[in-house]
C-alpha positions in Angstrom: -21.2 28.9 -23.6 -17.7 27.6 -22.8 -16.5 24.4 -24.5 -14.6 21.9 -22.4 -12.0 20.8 -25.0 -10.0 18.8 -22.5 -13.1 16.9 -21.5 -14.0 16.3 -25.2 -10.6 14.6 -25.7 -10.4 12.9 -22.3 -13.7 11.0 -22.4 -13.0 9.1 -25.6 -9.5 8.2 -24.3 -11.0 6.6 -21.2 -13.8 5.0 -23.2 -11.3 3.5 -25.7 -8.3 2.6 -23.5 -9.7 2.6 -20.0 -9.9 -0.5 -17.9 -12.8 -1.0 -15.6 -11.7 -0.9 -12.0 -13.0 -1.1 -8.5 -11.6 1.3 -6.0 -12.1 0.6 -2.3 -11.2 3.2 0.3 -11.5 2.1 4.0 -14.9 3.0 5.4 -16.4 3.8 2.0 -18.5 1.8 -0.5 -16.6 0.4 -3.5 -16.4 2.8 -6.5 -16.6 1.6 -10.1 -14.3 3.7 -12.3 -12.2 3.5 -15.5 -8.4 3.8 -15.2 -5.6 4.0 -17.7 -2.8 1.6 -16.9 0.5 3.6 -16.8 3.3 1.6 -15.3 6.1 4.1 -14.5 9.9 4.0 -14.2 11.2 5.2 -10.8 14.6 5.4 -9.1 14.9 3.8 -5.7 17.9 3.8 -3.3 19.1 0.3 -2.6 20.4 -0.8 0.8 23.9 0.3 -0.1 22.7 3.7 -1.2 23.1 3.0 -4.9 20.2 4.4 -7.0 18.5 1.5 -8.9 16.1 2.2 -11.8 13.0 0.0 -11.6 9.4 0.0 -12.6 6.2 0.3 -10.5 2.7 -0.5 -11.5 0.6 2.6 -11.8 -2.7 3.8 -13.2 -4.3 7.1 -13.9 -7.9 8.1 -12.9 -10.0 11.1 -13.6 -10.3 13.6 -10.8 -13.9 14.1 -11.7 -14.5 10.5 -10.6 -12.9 11.3 -7.2 -14.9 14.5 -6.6 -18.1 12.8 -7.6 -17.5 10.3 -4.9 -16.4 13.0 -2.4 -12.9 11.6 -2.2 -9.7 13.5 -1.9 -6.2 12.6 -3.0 -5.0 11.9 0.5 -7.9 9.4 1.0 -6.4 7.1 -1.6 -3.2 6.1 0.1 -3.6 2.4 1.3 -6.8 2.1 -0.7 -7.4 -1.1 -2.8 -7.9 -1.0 -6.5 -8.6 -4.0 -8.7 -8.2 -3.9 -12.5 -7.1 -6.3 -15.2 -7.8 -9.2 -12.8 -5.1 -8.0 -10.3 -5.6 -6.5 -6.8 -3.3 -3.6 -5.9 -2.7 -1.4 -2.9 -2.1 2.3 -3.4 1.4 3.3 -2.2 1.2 7.0 -3.2 -0.3 9.5 -5.6 1.3 11.8 -8.0 0.1 14.5 -10.4 -0.1 13.9 -14.1 0.8 16.1 -17.0 -2.8 17.3 -17.0 -4.7 18.8 -14.0 -7.6 16.5 -14.8 -6.1 13.2 -13.7 -4.2 11.6 -10.8 -1.6 8.9 -11.0 -1.7 6.1 -8.4 1.6 4.3 -7.6 0.7 0.8 -6.8 2.0 -2.4 -5.3 0.4 -5.8 -6.0 -1.6 -7.1 -3.1 -0.7 -10.7 -2.3 
C-alpha cells in the first residue's frame, strides 16, 4: 500500500486555511470548492514600456477538485469565482510549486 504523503499534508492545509468558494465555468453547474488566497506580485509593462511591479489577486485550488468536476486548466480562463465575499473573473492560470494545485490569476468583477 502506498501512502499519499502530499495528500496527508495538503488536506489539513485546505481544511484550516481554505476559503469556501463557488467556481462557475460557462455552460457548467457551479462548483463548491475550497481555495487558498494567494495574492501574487507580478511585473507589467506600462504604456511607456517601463516595467511596473504590482500585485494581482490570486488563489490556489486543488487539481483533484478540477478533475472530479471534469474540468481542465484551459476551461477556467474567464470563469467566475466568488470567495471572501468578492466576485472575481479568472484572467489566467499558472502552475504552483506543487503539481497538486493550480494558481488562478484574478481580476475583481465589477
